[in-house]
Backbone as a ProteinNet text record, in pm:
[ID]
protein_1_A
[PRIMARY]
MKAEQSDPKTHRPVVEIGTRESALCTICNVGTALERLHEVRKHVRGDHKRRLDDVAVVLRVVALEAQAMYAISDEEARAALRRERPGGG
[TERTIARY]
5808.5	5860	6009.7	6064.6	6144.4	6326.3	6434.1	6557.1	6498.1	6527.3	6586.5	6442.3	6324.8	6186.6	6169.5	6060.6	6059.3	5906.2	5868	5716.3	5727.4	5628.1	5646.1	5627.6	5535.1	5457.3	5568.3	5667.3	5776.2	5911.2	5882.5	5971	5991.3	6096.9	6134.8	6252.6	6196.9	6323.2	6466.7	6558.9	6697	6721.8	6738	6782.6	6947.8	6969.3	7124.8	7166	7271.8	7279.8	7332.3	7357.8	7345.4	7309.2	7178.4	7061.1	6964.8	6873.2	6784.8	6680.9	6638.7	6562.1	6581.8	6712.5	6753.3	6707.1	6756.2	6691.3	6572.9	6513.2	6325.1	6312.8	6397.1	6351.1	6436.4	6515.3	6517.5	6470.5	6380.4	6282.1	6163.9	6145.2	6003.9	6059.8	6145.7	6237.7	6212.5	6275.8	6246.6	6099.2	5994.9	5868.2	5824.5	5854.6	5793.6	5870.2	5987.4	6027.3	5988	5986.8	5892.8	5750.2	5690.4	5544.4	5558	5675.2	5718.1	5752	5855.5	5887.4	5821.2	5685	5581.6	5512.3	5472.2	5359.4	5463.6	5600.7	5667.3	5647.7	5683.4	5645.2	5588.4	5430.9	5326.1	5314.7	5448.3	5463.6	5537.5	5633.6	5714.4	5753.5	5788.1	5796.4	5920.5	5955.6	6073.5	6177.2	6278.9	6442.7	6423.8	6357.1	6322.2	6267.8	6151.2	6118.7	6177.7	6257	6354.2	6487.2	6500.3	6594.5	6503.9	6402.3	6290.8	6317.2	6300.2	6315.8	6438.5	6509.7	6702.1	6666.2	6670.8	6609.5	6555.4	6458.4	6350.4	6396.6	6476.9	6575.4	6673.6	6741.4	6820.6	6755.9	6641.5	6588.3	6523.2	6493.7	6440.5	6583.2	6703.1	6786.7	6812	6846.5	6851.2	6808.7	6684.6	6569.9	6577.3	6588	6658.5	6721.5	6838.1	6951.2	7002.8	6868.3	6861.3	6756.8	6683.6	6567.9	6671.1	6732.7	6831.8	6957.4	7030.1	7117.4	7056.9	6934.4	6851.3	6789.4	6770.4	6684.7	6538.7	6519.5	6338.2	6261.7	6154	6033.8	5956.1	5934.4	5787.9	5687.2	5713.2	5625.5	5592.5	5758.1	5749.6	5815.2	5829.7	5861.8	5700.3	5641.8	5515.9	5424.5	5473.9	5386.5	5503	5599.9	5664.1	5596.8	5623.7	5556.6	5438.4	5323.3	5158.4	5203.6	5299.7	5264.6	5343.5	5398.1	5491.9	5391.5	5257.9	5197.7	5143.2	5138.2	5001.7	4894.3	4844.1	4650.9	4741.1	4836.3	4876.6	4877.7	4876	4812.8	4977.3
-3230.6	-3311.8	-3296.1	-3238	-3242	-3327.3	-3385.5	-3440.9	-3530.9	-3434.1	-3533.9	-3559.4	-3513.9	-3676.9	-3755.6	-3874.6	-3938.5	-3973.9	-4062.1	-4106.6	-4193.7	-4303.2	-4378.3	-4502.3	-4457.4	-4593	-4520.5	-4537.4	-4537.6	-4670.8	-4655.1	-4718.4	-4892.8	-4961.3	-5064.1	-5153.3	-5256.5	-5304.8	-5299	-5347.1	-5352.8	-5463.8	-5411.7	-5548.7	-5588.5	-5695.5	-5684.7	-5633.8	-5603.7	-5554.9	-5703.5	-5704.3	-5772.4	-5939.8	-5898.9	-6066	-6033	-6139	-6128.6	-6019.7	-6048.4	-5956.2	-5775.7	-5762.4	-5680.9	-5565.4	-5725.7	-5642.8	-5636.6	-5720.6	-5639.3	-5569.3	-5487.8	-5366.2	-5275.8	-5330.4	-5206.2	-5145.5	-5296.1	-5228	-5201.6	-5201.3	-5121.9	-4972.3	-4945.8	-4888.2	-4728.2	-4855.7	-4801.9	-4781.5	-4856.2	-4767.2	-4710.7	-4729.4	-4542.9	-4425.5	-4419.5	-4322.7	-4324.1	-4384.9	-4318.9	-4309.5	-4325.4	-4272.8	-4111.6	-4067.5	-3997	-3863	-3961.3	-3893.8	-3844	-3972.6	-3940.7	-3763.2	-3824.9	-3715.7	-3568.7	-3524.4	-3421.5	-3360.8	-3449.4	-3497.8	-3384.2	-3410.8	-3326	-3170.5	-3102.2	-3002.9	-2914.6	-2996.5	-2946.3	-2946.5	-2806.4	-2839.6	-2832.3	-2835.9	-2838.8	-2995.7	-2923.3	-3002.2	-3064.2	-2999.2	-3074.6	-3170.5	-3194.8	-3327.2	-3424.4	-3357.4	-3491	-3488.7	-3450.2	-3437.8	-3539.3	-3571.9	-3651.7	-3751.7	-3783.1	-3926	-3966.5	-3903.5	-3982.6	-4044.7	-3932.8	-4017.4	-4124.8	-4186.6	-4266.8	-4381.2	-4355.1	-4442.5	-4557.8	-4456.3	-4512.1	-4636.6	-4504.1	-4590.4	-4777.3	-4786.3	-4860.4	-4998.3	-4966.6	-5033.8	-5061.6	-4967.5	-5047.9	-5132.4	-5128.4	-5242.6	-5352.9	-5301.8	-5447.6	-5515.4	-5401.5	-5508.4	-5581.5	-5563.5	-5625.5	-5723.1	-5734.7	-5806	-5944.7	-5941.8	-6027.5	-6077.8	-6015.4	-6067.2	-6162.6	-6159.4	-6261.9	-6345.8	-6360.6	-6429.8	-6450.7	-6272	-6232.8	-6229.4	-6328.3	-6326.9	-6238.4	-6138.3	-6026.7	-6076.8	-6174	-6189.5	-6188.7	-6248.4	-6174.5	-6072.8	-5945.2	-5822	-5768.9	-5772.2	-5727.7	-5773.4	-5902.3	-5886.5	-5853.5	-5792.4	-5722.3	-5543.1	-5524.7	-5430.2	-5364.7	-5528.7	-5513.6	-5508.6	-5576.5	-5633.7	-5462	-5407.7	-5282.3	-5162.2	-5163.2	-5000.2	-5059.3	-4924.1	-4888.6	-4951.1	-5016.3	-5068.7	-5214	-5264.6	-5398.1	-5449.5	-5641.3	-5742.4	-5800.5
7477.4	7574.4	7546	7634.4	7679.4	7680.5	7673	7589.2	7770.3	7861.8	8037.1	8026.8	8001.9	8082.6	7983.8	8049.6	8035.6	7947	7935.2	7887.4	7951.9	8087.4	8069.6	8055.8	7933.4	7856.5	7762	7687.8	7630.2	7682.1	7771.5	7849.2	7845.3	7741.3	7758.8	7802.9	7892.2	7892.7	7800.1	7889.2	7766.4	7753.1	7574.8	7498.4	7453.9	7504.2	7448.2	7263.1	7275.2	7134.2	7113.2	6910.1	6865.6	6829.2	6897.1	6897.8	6811.1	6794.2	6715.2	6743.5	6979.4	6970.5	6947.7	6950.1	6893.2	6744.3	6658.2	6504.3	6506.4	6593.1	6587.9	6645.8	6768.1	6796	6699.5	6627.9	6525.1	6418.6	6361.4	6266.5	6329	6488.9	6534.6	6514.7	6559.1	6563.3	6414.5	6288.3	6260.2	6160	6223.6	6129.5	6207.4	6297.9	6430.1	6327.7	6333.9	6307.4	6123.5	6046.2	5925.2	5928.8	6010.4	6049.4	6099.2	6153.7	6167.9	6095.8	6029.1	5896.6	5822.2	5790	5672.8	5755	5896.6	5915	5890	5915.9	5946.1	5751.2	5679.6	5597.5	5533	5605.3	5488.4	5545.5	5619.8	5642.5	5554.2	5524.8	5399	5288.2	5228.5	5072.7	5036.3	4893.7	4741.5	4901	4871.1	4881.3	5029.4	5142.1	5280.4	5304.5	5153.5	5116.7	5053.6	4963.7	4911.8	5035.5	5155.3	5208	5360	5358.7	5438.7	5375	5258.2	5141.3	5153.1	5154.8	5153.4	5255.3	5403.2	5539.8	5563.8	5454.5	5501.5	5431.6	5311.1	5235.8	5324.9	5417.4	5473.7	5617.5	5653.3	5734.2	5738.6	5602	5587.9	5531.7	5444	5465	5579.4	5696.3	5795.8	5826.2	5866.9	5874.6	5779	5641	5583.1	5572.4	5643.5	5701	5833.2	5898.1	6055.1	6036.2	5947.6	5871.3	5834.3	5750.5	5663.9	5760.6	5837.7	5976.4	6065.2	6050.2	6168.3	6092.5	6031.1	5885.8	5954.9	5917.8	6040.3	5903.4	5964.1	5771.4	5828.4	5693.9	5698.2	5799.1	5769	5921.4	6042.6	6121.7	6183.9	6232.2	6159.4	6160.1	6147.6	6074.8	6111.2	6278.2	6325.3	6453.9	6577	6528.4	6635.3	6625.7	6529.6	6491.6	6539.4	6542.3	6557.5	6770.3	6807.3	6955.6	7013.4	6915.4	6959.3	6989.1	6843.6	6860.3	6985.6	7003.3	7152.8	7136.5	7201.2	7164	7140.1	7058.7	6976.4	7110.1	7013	7132.4	7111
[MASK]
+++++++++++++++++++++++++++++++++++++++++++++++++++++++++++++++++++++++++++++++++++++++++

């Protein structure tokens, strides 16, 4: 899919930055990115895997900082991830 094209299933309402809701969105985005990195990692070797691992560490830190900043519990973060996944409730 080209950058200028968009998938209608991925459109989300606009979320104001600096809010608890934006932190939950950040956590969900990190979860999605980590899943995709895991898939890509299966197809690369050597130094590329190490670089992807470094990116994964940075993404996890971003999610943990967002979670800590807004006192989001692990259960609340997991619930948000489940809601945002296709077929989630």
